[in-house]
C-alpha positions as a Python dict, from the first residue, in 0.01 Angstrom:
ca = {
    (1, 'M'): (0, 0, 0),
    (2, 'N'): (108, 166, 320),
    (3, 'E'): (420, 76, 517),
    (4, 'D'): (228, -126, 777),
    (5, 'S'): (61, -348, 519),
    (6, 'V'): (392, -403, 336),
    (7, 'A'): (563, -503, 661),
    (8, 'R'): (270, -732, 746),
    (9, 'F'): (291, -892, 399),
    (10, 'W'): (660, -976, 441),
    (11, 'D'): (609, -1101, 797),
    (12, 'N'): (333, -1332, 671),
    (13, 'F'): (547, -1438, 375),
    (14, 'I'): (834, -1536, 605),
    (15, 'Q'): (606, -1721, 849),
    (16, 'K'): (434, -1913, 567),
    (17, 'S'): (775, -1998, 419),
    (18, 'K'): (885, -2145, 751),
    (19, 'R'): (562, -2344, 787),
    (20, 'S'): (605, -2474, 432),
    (21, 'G'): (943, -2619, 521),
    (22, 'V'): (1171, -2356, 369),
    (23, 'R'): (1504, -2360, 549),
    (24, 'V'): (1569, -2046, 751),
    (25, 'S'): (1894, -1998, 559),
    (26, 'A'): (1699, -1994, 229),
    (27, 'I'): (1425, -1750, 327),
    (28, 'R'): (1624, -1443, 222),
    (29, 'W'): (1666, -1601, -125),
    (30, 'H'): (1289, -1651, -145),
    (31, 'V'): (1225, -1292, -39),
    (32, 'L'): (1463, -1159, -306),
    (33, 'H'): (1293, -1364, -576),
    (34, 'A'): (947, -1264, -456),
    (35, 'E'): (1053, -899, -470),
    (36, 'A'): (1180, -949, -826),
    (37, 'Y'): (852, -1118, -922),
    (38, 'I'): (649, -832, -776),
    (39, 'K'): (860, -575, -964),
    (40, 'A'): (831, -770, -1290),
    (41, 'H'): (450, -790, -1260),
    (42, 'P'): (343, -459, -1103),
    (43, 'R'): (-20, -483, -1218),
    (44, 'L'): (-74, -840, -1101),
    (45, 'R'): (-187, -883, -743),
    (46, 'L'): (-29, -1187, -584),
    (47, 'S'): (-367, -1292, -450),
    (48, 'A'): (-497, -1307, -810),
    (49, 'R'): (-223, -1548, -918),
    (50, 'S'): (-364, -1893, -975),
    (51, 'G'): (-212, -2238, -979),
    (52, 'K'): (6, -2440, -751),
    (53, 'R'): (273, -2294, -533),
    (54, 'P'): (589, -2285, -747),
    (55, 'Y'): (796, -2452, -476),
    (56, 'S'): (561, -2729, -372),
    (57, 'K'): (719, -3060, -279),
    (58, 'D'): (551, -3230, -579),
    (59, 'R'): (708, -2987, -820),
    (60, 'Q'): (1049, -3016, -653),
    (61, 'F'): (1028, -3395, -679),
    (62, 'K'): (941, -3371, -1049),
    (63, 'Q'): (1231, -3132, -1110),
    (64, 'V'): (1481, -3360, -935),
    (65, 'T'): (1347, -3666, -1116),
    (66, 'Y'): (1371, -3489, -1450),
    (67, 'R'): (1728, -3374, -1382),
    (68, 'N'): (1832, -3722, -1280),
    (69, 'T'): (1693, -3873, -1601),
    (70, 'Q'): (1887, -3616, -1805),
    (71, 'L'): (2216, -3715, -1640),
    (72, 'K'): (2201, -4076, -1758),
}
């Protein structure tokens, strides 16, 4: 990957994060975790990854619901 395509990837990542409702203050956290994911899976292209987005609103709701049931 050349420098232009890497920069374009991160620009797109940030724009999609904003459109998905990620708070501007949390985007850097998402970038750091995405970088860690990419380093941990060097042979896996992100475009080949299947399944739901890991931070979809449905999944967040399920996580909060689960945590709340564990507190009772």
